[in-house]
N, C-alpha and C positions, 0 to 999 in steps of 0.2 A: 410577581409575588402573587399570592392569594391568602386573603383578609377573608378570615369569617366574622361575617355579622353578628350582632346580637341587637335585639328589642326591632326587628323590621322583619319584612316580609321575604328580603331578599336572603337568600344563604350563605352567600360569600360575594366577592370581586377580586377580579384579576386583575392588576394593575402594572403597567410595564411604564419606570420612567428612565430615565437618560440624560443626564448633567442637568438635573432641576428640572427638567420638560415633562409633563406629561405625555407619553407616545401611545398609548392604548388602555383601555378601561371595558372592563365586559362585566356585568352585574350576572349574577346566577339567581333564579327567581326577582318575586317582585314583581311590581307592576312594568309591564315591558316600555310601554311609550316614554313614562317618566324617568327609567332609568336610562334607556336610549337617549333618551333628552340629555339628561345630568352627562352622560358619558361624551357625547357631541359635543356639547359644549365647554367639560375641562379639558378634552383633549387640547394640547398644542400650549396648555396653559403651564407657566412656573406652578412649582407646588403650592411654596408660601402663598400665592394670590389663589388659588383653589380654596386652600386651607381657608384665608380671612374669608372666603365668599362663603362657605358652605358649610362652615363649625356654627355647631346650635339652631341650626334649621332643625324645625320639629314635625312630625307627621301627626296630624292630630292630638289626641290625649297621649300620644307617645312620650316618652324626656327624650327621645332619636327619630332621624330619618334617614333614607338609604344617603342623601347628601350629606347630614353630618358622619354617617359612617364612613364615606370616601374619605372626608376630612379624618378621621381616624385612623383609618387605612394609611393615609397621603402622612400622618405624620406619626405613625410607626415605623415609618422608611427611612427618618431621616437622619 
């Protein structure tokens, strides 16, 4: 699934989930090191656990962040 992000530097997130487990995450754009780190940490997690950890994280003065957008993407897949 490809999720179009809003309000952040990345443009989209490609996500693969199988049986409630995150199999792969690829951010398109954004801060490469940070998005690779978030993707590496969340891969292998249960979807609901990743949502609980990432939802609501803000980036500076923005009301959202790339991790928060990942949580929104995962919620939209449920």
